[in-house]
Phi, psi and omega in degrees: 000315183294333179271355177080015181265347181232138179281127181294152174269087187298319181299322180292320179296315179298319179296318180297313181295321180294315180298316182291321180295321177293324178293318180290336181288343185298316184296306177297329176296317177294323178297315181295329183277313190269344177296313175298325178295316180296317181290315184295308182283334181277325186243338177115183185291314182301308177300327178295318177296318177296323178298315180295317180298316179295321180295319180293316183295308181291324179295320178296315179297318181294320179296317178296319179298315181295318181294314182292315182293319177298317177295324179295317178296321179295316180292328178297319178295318179295324179297316180291322180292342176280000176112357180276152175057033177105342178071194182296144180086352180276164175302325178296321179293320178298321179293319181289332175297318177298316179297321180291330177299324177275325186292323181301309177293334177300307187274338185261333185232305187295314180296306180298335183290342180291331180299306177295332177298314179295320181297318180295316179297319178295318181296315179297320180296319179295322182289324183269353184304314179300320180291322178298316179295317182295325183271353182240347184227142174083197185287340181270006182297136180215090183299329183297312180295319180300313181295321180297316178297318180297319180294321177297318179297317179296319179298319179295319179297312180298317179299319179296319180292317180298316180296319180296321180288324184275341184291131180286143176254015179295133185246124180209155178249009181275130179301150183299322181295322180291322180292326183293339178289333181267322182204160179288138180298134180264346185283338182264115177275121185240133179241133180282147173214158184252123180230119177062034179083356180246144178275125177238174182242145174224142181284152181297153184300328184293337177288328175292319177298321181298321181293328180294314185274326192240351180077195182286140179293135185258125174299140184229164185242132173248126182285350185244006180284167183295336182264006186288337182208164177295154179294143180218174183297327183291344176293338180294349174300336177299326177292327181284343174294327177267219183278013180292153180226148175224130183229147176263155187236144174064235181280006180088012181265005175219154181214155179234138178250135178216154179209134174270126187273137175289328179237108182302332181292349180267004184304316182293320180293319179294317179298321179294320178294321177292325179297329178295335177274354180097008182247122178273131180243134180250138178286138176222165177246127182283174179296331179276000179091004180279157178269132181224162174242142184217139177265171171280167174289123187227148178286328184284355176266356183295320179300316178296321180295321179294323181290325190255014177224147170235099190073240177255010185251137177287136181213143178282131178301142179301132178069020183298136182261119177276113179252182185295323183294315178293320180295326179297316178292323177298313180294327182287319185273328188220031180240155177199153177286150173262187186269004184236024176086003179259197182219138180253135173243115184286143177258172178272110181294342181268359179227068184296337180290348178272350188292307182296317176300326178288326174298315179296319180295319178295323179294317178296332179280356178094013179231065182302121185260173171242140179278129182228173178060045182058035176082011182267000181206156174251132180250127176252117184223169183097143186302311184291321181291319179295320178295323175296321176298316179299319179298320185286316187278340178081191184289163179297143175296155180297137180088356180257136179297125180303335178292342179260019182231146180305136177209154181292149177299135179089351177283149180280000000 
């Protein structure tokens, strides 16, 4: 699909996105419905009125803030693209692209969505108001029933939040049976128990709760994951995101690719990944004693060299799109886990001009990073960002310890 040789199945993509959006809508929908019930029956009429007033006031302010800030970021990008502050390709343009990536959902989805949220809470409050008054005031007051209803509402809210946090967002179109042939499924949490002298397995309780609220998990397709298309030469750009180098030889009709590995034990896995693109890499030892991989001088690498060099200096192509295949090679050759549940992607210390464009490319890919180690590495942290990283890079390469590969928090 990415190479333009196959026509996409648009209907299937729309169906996948619709199913997932409806599933994700369940948690905020349950919060909007059961939060007024918990407050009204648990605390009474007065706190329910205060809850509604606070929700309307803060919701209005938040909606205005999201709309204005999103529009400001969008207009800033358009201003720079009109030729101001350096125009397209400048550091200012790269910064405004990052801002617009956040600003568009701010003004188009997050801000307007607060309006129906407030309406649902008000509607539920109006409907339960007579019952709240009857159970809390006068001769019909019954605190036991009120507290019981409030506890049930709180339990549903907590269950919805727990399920939403534990649910994997990994997107794939590969059937579960086919995936199980390569590796054990990580999305299903299984606990052993002994029944009648035999060890059996039972799924964790939150998966049962998930089926109640969200139904069966739907396989999904990501157009940017490492498995979305066959490996190609342009995927080798992932090596150039890190300390990889590419140089042209002679009249410029041949080029050589080389990369110094952060972890020497990954040499075989990196060479195998490069072989899938059609490029053979041989291990060598540098003058400093580090382990590196190097290709022969090849004619088919000239195109990649032209895109990623300006003269003799490595440079990121303008508007370059970081996809799963390139990110997988980057993570394999120059990535490692940090001590706080995130993931580090090493940059090239000898090519500082590539750092900001790579930050912009990672942000466009949905994994906005932070620069750490005096700007020599990008750190991807946070549950959603790490899960997006896991979705993009795919399963661990064969022969690599899964602990040394990106994985969602809580995965085994």
